[in-house]
N, C-alpha and C positions, 0 to 999 in steps of 0.2 A: 523377369528382370534381366536386362542385358546391358553390359557396359562396353563401351568402345575401348578395346584393350589392345595394347601393343606388346608383343612377346619378343624377347631377345633370346636366341637359342644358339648355343655353341655345340655343334655336332660332336657326338661321341666324347663328351667331356671327361668321364672317368679315365678313358684311354689317353686323352690329351694331357690331363693332369699327371697321370702316372708316368708318361713318357718325359714330360718336363722335369718331374722330380728325380727320375733315374737317368736323365740325360741320354735317352734313347734317340738315335737318329730319326728324323722325321720321315725318311724314305724306307724305314723298316716296317714290315707288317707287325702289328702288336694287338694284344688283347688283354683284358683284365679278368682274373678269375678269383673265386672265393675259396679256393682249395679243392673244390669238387667240379664246378662247371664254369664255363665262360659267361661272364655277366655283361661285358661290353667289348665291342670289336671296332678296330679302326677301318677306314675306307679301303686301304690296301689289303688288309686281311680279309675283308668282306669280298673283295674282288677275287680272292683265291679260294673262296668257298667256306670260310670260317663263319659260323653263325652263333648267336647267343644261345645258351643252353647246352652247347656241346660239352662233352667231357674233355679233359685236358689232352689225353692221348689221342682222342678222335680229332681234336683241333690241330694237334701237331702232325698227325698223319695227313690231314688235308693240306697243311702248309708247313713243311719242315723248317722254314726260316722264321716261323712265328716266334715273337718275343712275348713270353707270358709274364705279366706283372701282377702283383698281389692287389686285391681290393683294399681300399683304405678310405673310409668316409671322411675322417678328419682331414686327410690330405686334400680330398676333393673340395671340401668347404674352404679350407685355408687358401688354396691356390685360386679359387674362383672369386675371392674378394676383390682383387684388382680389376676384374671384369665389371663387377658391380660398381666399383668406384669410378671407372672410366665412363660407364653409362650415366652415372650421376653428374658428370660434368656437362652432360647435354640435357638431362631431365632431373629436376630436383626431387628425388624420391622414387625408389623402386621397391618391389617386393621380390625377394628371392624365394621362388617356389621350391627349387631344389638346385643343387650344384649343376650348372649348365643351362638353367632356365630362369629368366627374369620376366616379371610382369610389371606393367605400368599403365595407368589410365592415359588413353591417347588424346582425349579431347583438348585439354589445355596445352599440352606439349605440342600437338600438331598445329594449333592456332598460333603459338608463339614462333614456331619455325617455318610457318607458311603453309605446310601441307603434311599429310601423313607420309608421302614419299620422301619429302625433304627430311623429316624426322628420322626415317629409317637410314637415309644416307649419312646423316650426321652421327648416328649411333654406330654404324658400321665403321666409319672412319675413326671415331674416337677409340673404339675397342682395339682396332688394328694398330693404331698409333701408340696406344699406351701399353698394350700387352703382346702384340704380335699375333693374336688369335683371330681367325675368321669366324664371323657369326652371321646368322640369318635373322632377319627382322620381318615380322608379319603383323598386320593389323586387321581386326575383324570384330564383330559383335560376339561376345562370349569367349570364355577361356579356351575351349576345345578348338573352335574355329580359328582363333588367333595362333594357337600352337601349330596347327596343321598349315596355316598360312606362312608361318615363319620357316617351315621346312622347305618351302619353295620361294620364299621372299616375296609373297604376294600381299596385296591389299584388297580385302574383300569389301565390297561396297556396303554401306549401312542397310540393314533390313533384309539381306539375302544370305545370312550365315547359315540358316536352315537348309536352303537350297544348295549351298556350297558343301555342306556336310553330308547331305543325303546319300550320294553314291559311295562314300567311304565305308569301309568295313567296320564292324563293331570292335575289331581288335584295336582301332585307333584310340579307344577310350583309355588304354593303358598310358598313353602319353600325357594325360591330364592328371596323373597321380603324382604324389610328392614323396612318398616313402615306400620302401620295399614291401612292407606289410600291406599297404593299400594296393600296391600293384598286384600282389598275390591274390587279394580278394577280387579285384577287377578281372584278373585272368580267369578265375573260377566262374565269375558271372559271364564272361565272354564265351567260355566253353559251354555253359548251360544254354546261352542264346543260340549258339551254333546248333546244338542238338535239338533245339525247338524250331529251327529253320529261320531264325532271325539273323541274317548275315550282314545287313547294311544298317547304317545309322538312321537312314530315312524310314526303313521298315520298323525299327524299334521306336522312333519318335512318333510314329503314327498310332501307336497303341494308346488306349484310354489311360489317363493318369491314375484313376482309382484301381484299375486292374493291375497296372504295373506295380503299384505300391503293395497291393494285396498279395501278389505272387512273388515279387523280388525284394520287398522290404525297402528299408532306407537307402541301401546302395543302388537299387534299381531306380528309385526316384531321382537320385543324384545323376545317374547315367542318362536317364531320359531327358533331364533338364539340360545337360551339356549337349546331347544329340540334337536338340531343337535350337541350338545356338544361343542359349540363355546362360545365366550365371546364378549361383546361390548368393554370391556377394561380390562386390567390386574388389579390385586389388587393394590390399592393405599397404599403403605406401610407406616405405622406410624413409623417414625424414632424417637426412644426414646432419648430425650435430657434432661440431668440433669440440674437443676438450677445452674447457675454460681454465685459464691460468692467470694468477695474479702473483706478483713478487715485489720485493722491496730490498734495497741494499741497506745494510746496517752499518752506519758510519756515525760514530766510531764503532769498531767491532764490539760485539756483545758477549759477555761471559757469565751473565746472571739470568736465571730462569724468569724472574719477574720482568726484567727489562725486555727480554725476547718475547715474552707473552704479550706485553703491551703493543709491540710492533705486530704480533700475530693477530691481535684483536682488530686492528685497522684492516689487515688483509682479509679477515673473516667477514667483516662488514662489506668490504668491496666485492668479494666473491659472491656473497649472498645477494647483493644488489644486482650483480650481473646475471645470476640465475633467474631472479624475479623479472628483470627487464626482458629476458629472452623467453620467459615462460617455459623453463626447462627444469629438470631435476637431474640428479646424478646418482649412480649406484655406488661409487667409491670416491673417497677423498684421499689424495696423496699429499703428504707433508714432507717437504725436502728442505735441507739446509746445507750450506757450504761453509766450511771452515777456512780460516785464513791461510792454511797450508794446502788448500785445494781439495780436501776430502769432501765427498758428497755423502750426506746422510739422508736416506730415503725410507719412508714407511707409508704403507697404504692402509686405510681404514674403510671398512664397509659401512654404508649409510642407509641401506634399503631396509628400514625398520618400520615401514608403514607410513601412512599419511598424517603423522602427528608432529611435524616439525623437526625431523631428524637432521635437516640441513639448515636450521636457524643459526644466526650468527653466534649466539651464545654457545650452542652445542659445538660449532666448529672451533670456537675459541677453547672450549674444554679439551677437545682432541689435541689442539696445538700445545696447550699447557702440559698435558700429560706426556705428550711425546717429547717435548723439550726437557721436561723433568727427567724422563728416562735417559735421554741422550746426555744431559749435563751432570746428572748425579748418580746414575746407576750403571755407568760404563767403566771400562778399564781406565778411561781418562780420569774419572773422579778418584779411582783407587790410587793412581799415580800422584795426583794432586794432593790427596790426603797424606801420602807418605812424605811428600815434599814439605807440606805444612807442619807435620809432626816433627820432622827434622829441624825445621826453622824454630819451632817453639822449644824443642829440647835444647837447642844451642843457646837460646836466649832466656830460657826459664820463664816463659810467659804463657798465659792462657790462650785459648783458641780465638777469642775475640769475634769480630764480624766474619763469618765464614762465607767466602766467595768461592764459587765452583767454576773451574775452567774446563773447556772442551779440548780433548786431545785425540789425534787420529788413532783408531784401533790398531794395535800391533806395535806401537812405539812405547812399550812399557818402560824402557830405560831412559827415555827423554822426558824430563819433568817440566819442560818449558810450557807455559800456558798457551792454549790455542783457543781462539774465540770464533764466534759465528759472524760471517760478513754478509750473508744473503739468506733470505727466507722466502720460500715459494709454496703456494697452495695451488693444486690442480684438481679440478672436478673431472673425474673419469666416468666413462659409461654414461655420457650425457644423452638424455632422451626427452621428448616433449612431456611437459607436465600433464598428468592424467593418462599417459599412454599405458600404464600398468594398472589394471583393474584391481580393486580390493576384493575382499571375500564377498560371497553371494549376499550375506546379510550385513554388510558393512565392513569396517576395518578390523584390525586386531582386537581381540577381546580385552576387557579391562584388566583381567589377570595378567595377560601378556604385557600390557603397558606398564603395570605396576612392577612386574618382574624386571623389565628393561630399565626402568627408572631406578629401582633399588640397586641393580648391578652398576649402573653408571654412577650413582651416588657413592657407592662403596669404592668404585675405582677412582673417583675424584679425591677421596680421603686418603687411600693407601697408595695411590699411584697406578700407572698403567699396568705394570707387571704384577700388581697385587691381586687381581681378579683374573683367573685363568679358566679357559674352556678346553675341553678335550676333543680332538678330532682323530679320525682314523688315518693311519699312514701304513706304508709297507713294512714288512718285517716277518720274522719267523716265530719269534717268541711272543707270548701274550703281552709282555710288557713292551716289546719293541714296536708293537702296532699302535701304541697310544702316543699321540703328540699333543702337548699342551702349549697354548699360546694365549696372549692377553685377550680379554674380552673385547670383541669388536675389531680386532686386527685382521686384515686380509692378507694372508701370506700362505704360500704353498708349504706343505710338510716337507721336511728334508729328504724323506724316502717315499717316492711315489707308490701309491697303493696298487697301480695297475700293472706292476711288473710281476713276473712269474713267482718269485720268492720260493724256490723249491725247498721242501722240507717244512713249510709252515703248517700249522695245525688246520685241519679241515673245519668247515662250519658245522654247527653253530659256534660262535665265539662265546666265551664265558661272560656272565653278567657282572660278576664281581671278582676283581683280582686283588689278592691280599698284598698289603704293603710288605709284610715280612712273612715269607713262607713258613709253614708249620711242619716240623718233622713228624713223620708218621711211620708206622710199621704195617706192612702188608703181608698177610699170611694166606696160604692157600687153603683149600677145603680140607686138606689133610693136616693142617696146622703148621706146615713147614714154611719158612720165610720164602717169599717170592722175589726173584731177581730177573733182570733183563740182561742177556748177553750182548756182545757187540754185533751180532747178526740180527738183533731185534726179536729174539725168541724168549718167551716167558718160561721160567722154570716150573711154573704150575699155574693153575687157574685161581685167580684171586677169590678168597672166601670172606675175609674180614679185614677191616682197616681200623687201626688204633692210633690215636694221637699220642705223641710222647710228651712228658714221661708217664702221666697217669690218666690217660683218656680211657673212655669206654670203647668196647668193640662195636663196630657197625657192620652189619651183615651186607655183603655185596649181592645185589639182585641182578646186575648185568654190567658188562664192561666192553670197551672198544679200544683197539690199538694193539700193541704200542706203535708209536711213530718215533723214529730216531732222528736226531739232529746232531751233526758234528759241529761243534762250536769253535769258531775261529781257528780252524786247522792251519790256516796260512800264517798265523802270527808267530809260531815257534817252529821253524824249519827243523826237521829231523825228529821232533817230539811227537808222541802219539796224541791225536786229537781227543778232546774231551767229548764223549758221546753222551747225550741226554736222551732219555726215553720218556714219552708222554703217554699217559693212560687216562682215558675217560671212564669214570666209575659211577654207577647209579646204585643207591642203597635201597633196602627194602622199606625204609621209613619215608621214602619219597625224595630225598636229597640226591644231588649229583655234583661231583667235584672233578677237578683236573689234578692228577698226580704226576710228579716228575721223579724220575729215577736217574741219579748221577753217582757213579763210583760206588754202587751198592747201597746208597742212601735214598730213601723215599721222602718226598716233601709234598705237602698239600699246597697248591698254588692258587686255585681259583674255584669259584662256585658257579654252577649253572642254575638258572631259574626253572 
């Protein structure tokens, strides 16, 4: 199978993205490195003799003016998105093979623009006008032929991709990979082919298919398919879908949950109708409201719970009601309003009566004037074609999963949004710091990112159960003397037994690891000695394992390991 494929290629994209992010002048030779070797080289650096795979010192020796930039996959993907968006102004739907390389079926797009050459010109102009980057565009039968054609801006006639590829070396197979891991596997295959005397794509493509599969396996079959100018699959087109938004002005301003929910119900039905009309679904639902003093209240909810109506109008309305209830009754606004009401009732000696709740901007606790909602907006985020995400191999989520989701949502509808919490991992040093709880279904980032270094944090594995209230214990050495940890992290003796206070039984220690020291909030009290905590992992001869903490001569039992 072969598909007429157009490839959009931005040369040396990792270097281009790194130079743009760090504002390196375009006339400076630059290269990207992974800490050990050079992984991408600019044209100017290549002209001075710098090559991929060189060590940093070797590259700097070849070109003293070389600017070395760190590799960053997230940066490359983020900065390549404008290139993909610019291409989609010419062709509705592309596939991002990797940062710097786009694929798209050429047939319909070429007919629409008149020819494959006209399509290439329009893409080059659109990318240059929108991003300022130069790109190469090539068209051929099959992925590999189109990639090599893009490197020279060529259009390979239909049916001759195999002839076009034949004189190229087998090293060109690396250009059809999409991940570093796949590139490493293909590089090993290329090395093996060289040692066997197969140096061109034509020679490799001429081998019998059964023999290639028997000798080189699945990877060899893939490589031979590309070498013949064929494809395993056509490009998977990315259908660009804009976020859908519906909104309404609340006139008069609304300060009651039931009234605001009634307006939200109409918005939910309108948003659901728009999703159905466009045959799309969404991964997240954003609920936002504006108060009459200009405060914006925004919350995002995840909706990707499988194909059982997670975005039905009734479910959208439930999310709106729970969110409005949280904003209107569970905030500092409600607290201030209650104080104002209690003062009014105390002055007049009357009961509470019909309780109405007003919204007030966060942070204005001293101003008790009521603030109401004037606008409500629903936005469907991460919009994608319906059915684009496949379910499990044997169908959708299991019945147990569905019942669990429904039970949690039912409980949340009764007790309110913050009444049902889920735990997620966040950054931190202490075992309690690394747990962040948020309402069930809410899509929000933890306050402390987990990908930061967090020096001093406990090593893996993490404890399975963290005690709400730590238990004081006594740790004694094999000689019966109490064990302590000094400020340099040294144990006064090898732990032999652990006893819970005040009347626990001794548990014999079979093994231990640590201690690890953590200086706690040393910056909060200038001039004062920091509080130093020591952590010790202890395994008992009865099979249990716990985490112990030592602070100011006192041991506590903090958590259990499975």
